[in-house]
N, C-alpha and C positions, 0 to 999 in steps of 0.2 A: 677275640676279647673286644667287648663293647665297650667304648669309653663313653664319658659324659657329655663329649662334643658329637659325638654319635647320635646318642640318646636325643639329645635337643635338635639336632637336624631332624630325625625322625617325628618329633615332635611337630616342628613346623610343618612338614611337609604333609604328614598324615593326621593331625590333630587339631591344630590352631586354624582360626578363622583365615580365610582365604585373602591375602591381599588381590587388589585388583588388578594391578600393573603386569606383576608376574604371571598372572592366569593369562590374561592377554596376549602377552609374549609368547608363553608357552605352549597354549592351543593355538594362537593366532600362525605360527611358524608351521605346525603340522598342517593344519587346514589350507593355509598358502601353497605349501608344498604339494597337496593334494590337487588343488586346483590348477596349478601349473602343469600338472603331469597331465591332467585331461583334457585341459583347454588349450594348451600349447602346439600339439601336431596340427598339421595343415588340414587332416581329414577329420570326418566325424566316422569311426568304423562302427559296425553293426555285423555281429555274427549270430545274432538270434532274433526273430520275431521283427525284422526290418519293416514288415508293414505296419506295425505299430507305431515306431517312430513316424512314419508319413502319415499315421492317423494325427499325432499332434499337429505336423506341420500343415495338414490339411485344415485342421480345425482352425488355425491360426489365420489361415490363408483366407476363410471366410470371413473373419474378423478385419480383414485387411480391405475388403470390398462393402465394409459397414453391414454386413449379415448381423441380424440379433439370433445370440444361442439362444435354441429351445423355440424359437418361431421360425426363423428363416433356414436352420437345420437342426436336427434332433439328435440328443444324446444323453445318456444317463449320467453321464460326469459332468462335473461343474466346469464353469468356462474359465477359471483361474489359470488352469494348467495352459490353455489357448492364449490368454493375455499375455501370458509371460513370453511366449515365444514370439507374438506378436511384436511386442516389445524388441526382440532380438530382430526382427525384421528391420525395425527402424534403426538400428546399432549396426547392424553388419551386411544388410540386404535380404533379399529372399534366396535363403540356403540354410542345408542343414545345420550350419554353424549358430543359426538364431536360437536353437533349441539349448544348445550350450549356455547361449546368453542368461536363458532362463534360469538354469540349472546354477548361475553365478549368482543371481539375484536372491534363489530363494535360500543358498548356502550364506550368505553374507545376512541375512534376515536370521536365519535359524542361528548364526553364530553369535548375534547380538542379544537374541533373547535367551539363548542356553546360558551365555557367560554372564548375564544378568541373575538367571535363577541359581545356577550352581554358586557364584560367590556368595550368595546370600545363605547358602546351606550348609556348603562342603569346605573341607581343606583343600589346601592347594592342589595335591597330584590327584585325588578323586575329581576334583570340580574341572580340571584340565582332561581327564580322561572322558568326563560325561560329554563336555563340549566338542571335543573331536571326534566321539563316538555318533553323535547326533548329526554332525555337520557331514562325515562320512556316508551316512544314511544319504543324506541329500545328493552328494557329489560323485557317488562311486558310479561306474559304467556297466553294473550287472545289477538286475533284479535280486531283492531279497529273496534267500532260500534258494537260488540258483547257483550253480557252479560258480567261482569266480572269474573264470575265463569264457564265461557266456556273456559276452560283451553285447548291451542291449541298450539303448534308452528307452524302450519301449515301456508303458506304464510308470511313468515317472511320478504320477501323483501318489502312488502307492510308498515310493521313497520317501517324498515329501510328507505323507500322510503320518509315517510312522516315526518320523522326526519331531513333528508336531506334539502327536500323542503322548512321546517321551516326556519332552518339555512340559507339558501341562502333568504329568504323572508327577513328576519331579516337586513341582511347585505345589502341587494338590495334599501328597500325601509325604513329602520329606519337611519338617519343620525348619522355619528360617532361623539362622543364629542371630542375626539382626531384625528389630522390630520396628514399627513406626511408618513414615509415609511410604516406604517401598512396600508395605503391604497392600497398599492402594494400586502402585505398579504391577504388583502381582495379578491383580484382578483386570488391570487392563491387558497385560501380556497374554493372559488365558482367554479374555475376550476377543482379542484380535485373532490369536491363534484358533480359537472356535471358529469365526467367522471365514478365515483362510479355509478351513477345512471343511466347511459346508459348501464353498465354491470349488473345492477340489473333490472330493469324493464323501458321500453323505455317510458312509458308514463309519468314518473317521469322526465326524461331525457328532454323531450318536454317543460316541465313546467319549468324546470329550465333555458332553452334556451329562452323563451317566456318572463320569468320575466326578464332577462337582456334586452332584447330589450325595455320590458314597461320601466325600469328605466332609460334607458338611454334619455327614453323623458320625464321621470316626477320626477326623482330624481336629485337634483344638485349636490351632492357630487359624483354621477355616471357620472353625464353630463360632470363635470369639467374634470374627466380623460377618456373622452371617448374612445381614442385610446386603451387603455388598457385594457377596459371593450369590445371594438369592438373585440379585438382578441378573448377574451372568447366566444362571438357569433358564432366566426369561428369554434369553437369546433363541432357545430354540423354537419354542411355540412362535416368537416374533418372526423371525426368518422363515418357519415354514407358513405362515399366516400372510405375510406382506403381499401385497397387490402384486409388486414387480417380480416375486418368484415364482408366480404361479404357473407360467409355464414350464419352469423346471421342475416343479412339483408334478404338472401332468407327465413330463418326459419320465420322470421317475416311476410314476406309478404305471405307465404305458410298460416301462421295463419289466417291473416287477410282476405285471401280468402275463408278460412274454416268456418268464421264465428265468430270469437273470439270477434270481436269489438261489444259491446253492444250496438244497436242502437235501442232498444225498448223503444221508448219515453215515450208509455203508462206505463210502467212497471216502468220507471225512476221516473216518474212523480207521480207513485203512491207510492213509497218509500219516494219520496220528501215529497208529502202532509200529509203522516203518522207521519211523523217527523218535521213537520213545526216550531212546537213552540221552537225546537233546533236551528234553523237556523235564527228564527225572532231576536234575539239580534244581529247576525251579519248583517243582513239587516239594522236593526236601526242604527248599527254603521256607516253602507255608508251613511245614513241619516245625520247623525250627521257630518261626514266628509263633506258633501256638505252644511250643513248649516254653519260650520265654514268658508268653501269658500267663501260662500255668503256674509256673514257678513265680508268678509276682514281678517279674522282670520288667514288663510293659503292659500297656494297655490293651484290651481287646481290639483297640483300632488296628493294631499292627499286623496280627494275622488276617483281618478283614481286608484290609488294604492289600496286604500281598495277594490274598487269594483273587480278589478284584482285578488287580494288575495281570495275573497270569489267564484269568478267563476271559477279561476283554481281549487281551491279544489272541487267546485262542480263536475267539470270536470274530475278531479282524480276519485271522489267518483263513477262517472257513470260509471267508465271501471272496478272497482274493484267489488270483490266478498262481498260485506258489504253492509248493507242497510242504513246506515247512518253515521254520523261524518265526520267532515274535520278538521282535526288537524291545516292544514297550516291557516286556518281562524282565529286561535287563536292569529297569528302575528299581526293581526287588532288591538288587545287590545294594544299590545306595542308600536305599531305606534300612536295610539291616547293617549298614556300616554304621550309620549315626547312631542308629539304637544300641550297636553293640559298644560303639565307641564310649557313650554315654557310661556303659557299665564297666567302664575300665578295661576292655578286653585287649588281648595283647595284639600287637603291631603287626606281628605276622599273621595273625587271625584276619586282622582287617585288610591286610594286603592281600589275604587268599580270595575275598569277597570279589575284589578288584579285578580278578582273574575273568570275570563275567564280560564286563566291558572290554578289557583287553582280547578276548579271543574274537569277539566282533569287528575291533579295529584292526587286527591281525587279516582278518579275511577280507575286510575292506582295502587294506593296503595294499593285499596281494593281487587284488582285482585291478587297482589303480595301476599299479608299476606294471602288471603284465598288458594293461591296455595300453600303456606309453609304449612298451617295447615293440609291441604287436604291429603299432602304426611306424614303427620304423623297420619292421624285419621284411619287407616286401612281400612277393605272394599275394597282393591285394589287387582286387578290381576297383579302381577310382572313376566314378561318373565324372565327364568332364565337360558334359554340356547339358544344357536347360538348368532350371533352378535347382535341381538335384545334384548338382557338381559339387564336389566335395566329400561325398557320401562315398565311403569305401566299404567292399565286404570281400570275403576270401575268396581268392581267385580259385577256378575249378574247371574243368575241360567242359565243352559243350556237350555234355552227355545225352541226359536224360530228352531234353526237349528236340535235340536236332536228330536224335535217332529216333524219335516219335514221329516228327514231320517226316521222316526220310524212309519210314518202315521198317528200319534195320532193327529188329527187336526193341521197339519204344516202348510197347506196351508192358512187355516184363521190365524192362527197369523203371519205368515208372512207378509200377506197383511195387517193385523192390524199395523204392525212393519213399513211397508213402507207408511202407511198412517200418522203416529206419525213423522217418520223421512222423510220428502219429498227431502232432500238434498242427501242421499244415502240409502242403503238399511239395511245396517249392521249396528250395534250399534260398537263403539269402543273396547268391549269385543268379541263381535261375530266377528268381522275382525280379530283381533288377534290370536283368536282361531280358525280361518280357515287357517290363516299362520302357526301357529303351526302344525296344521293337514297335511299341503302340505310339511312342511320340514320332517314329521316323514313319511309320506308316500312315499316320495323320499328315504330315507335313508333306509326304510325297504323291499323298491323293488330293492337296489342297484343303483338308479338312480341319487343320489344326485352328480352329477357330469356334465360335458360338461357346456353348455351354453343355460341359462332357460330363457324364454318367458312366461309370463302371459298375458291371454287375458282378463283382467282388466285395471282399469284406472292407475295403477302403478305396475312395477314389482319388488318386493322386494326381490324374493328368492335368487336372486346372493348375494346381502349383507347378508343376513341372515347366507347363507350357507359358505360365503367366497368365492365364484367362480367368475370368471370374467364372466360380463354382456354380452350379444351379442350386436354386432354392427349393426347400420341401422334403429333402431326402434326410436320410438317416446318416450320420458322421461315420458310424461302423454298423456294419452288418454280420449276422451270422447268428450263431447259438443265442438265445435270451435277447436279441434286438427284435423289436416290433417291425412286422412284414406290412409298409405302408400301403395303402391304396395306389394305384396306378395314376390316377389323376393328381395325388399328393406329391408321388415322387417323380414323375416323369413331366408333368405338366411345362415344365421351366427348361427341359432339356431339349438341345439340339442333335447331339450325337450320343449314340450308346456304342459301348465297347462291352463285346462279349468275349470272356477270356476262355481259350480253349484248355489252359493249364492255370489254376485257380489256386488262392491261399485256403479256399475253404470251400471244396465242391460240393457239398449238401447246399449252403447258402446259393451257391451260382446256380443250381439245379431247380431250387425251390424260386428264386428270381424268374428265371426262364419259364417257368410253369405257371407262376403268377400275373406275370407281365406280357404272357406271349400273344394276348387278344389284343391288347392296348398297342404292341409293338407291331403287329401285323396292320391293324387299322391305321396307325399315323406314323409308321417308320418304313424304310426300303434299304435294301441290302446295297452298301455303296463300295465297301473294299472287304481283301480277307487276305492275312498273311499267315506265317508259320504259326503265333500264338494268338491271334484274334480275328475276329468278326466285326465289322464296323457296318453300324446301321445309322443313318440318318433321318431327321425327318423329311417326310415326304411334302412336296410342293401341291400335290394335288387337291 
């Protein structure tokens, strides 16, 4: 039996304007608990794509030596992700934990902006869920769309991008309950997020600008202040045409020409159909929005906004290294929530809409709890030397590399490993093992000095050894990255390491073929180990 007091509580939690202090307390406790679970372990655990974590550290290491992004090193990803880790170097020193400092900064930034946006628009429980939802996108130790136990700090910019575009979507398409000066603050929040997204990954920035354009057409609270929002729209051409961004745009164009844009429609449709059940509720939500408009219960803006949020999310997904999941589409649930609330829909129906963000929160929570438990469970290899100290990967027998080097069925084992791990040839353990071998090989032969280049996807040796990285190369090399001329890539290099076991055998083979003549003319063989061939610049 539902009493009047129970009904009053439901109204307060699910229908009334949101009080700020309880929102901060409710969401803050959940976010702080998640941050503690990820940041408190003494190690940084990576079970997937460990090389991409080192990509982040290597980019920040360039900044540590005053190198200018897109001038001294080339990369299509913006500089902000590296600046965050560079700040981490100043806080905790050069180590993998520096990346977590950046994660913490972003999570705090997201918490403040999401709290402000949700407080103006949603009742207490939906507002708290939104804040927790976007914060866990930033802090979770697994990529969006990956298994919750695929612990990886690779491609953190994608997690930040999803969080930022979700906040922008809420501000632009869910009208505020409070009007006045805070409308200008909304504009400032969206502008700040758009600029941040531009310097994270340009695809998220493009969606941010497109969102403003669509909102000007379909969101009355945006259209009534069209002059201010039009200024935000001008951020797009202003940033693209700004002289100081010319090298960044040049890197973007070079990467596009090299084929980084994912235009294989068949591959994308295969991923989409494989996960069609995941997207079906969002398409159903678009249908509900159309029905509400057809019945005169909402404006045409509702189905347009819901369709845009879904299509924009799918568009972002098509350009990411993830097979499924579109967090931006969860904003549709909050948009429908407010629309149906105004139609005096039953509280049970409103709560059903909240299952969308709750499901994402449960997935992120499982990942975070599992990460914390895994760091304490043992059976980990923890790097204890070089600037890579504190990095942990799952321990495993020295099987593939040792057998290959000794001739005991190694080719068969390596082929099996490649068949099991199609994204890259080495497991995290094997990859870290080869890096430790490289550092030891250089030290033992007196070569741990000068500027080092590695013919692999990422060049983490300068960071590991505390050396200045060479200027002129790509931060990341592989499919979709431009192949630079030898005079650009190798002119500032003193030592070249050629891996016998690589994270991307295709790129290593291309690099050896492309740079063979230059290496033969300017470098000489100096040392060789189980996993590496070392060349040094000849003195003749």
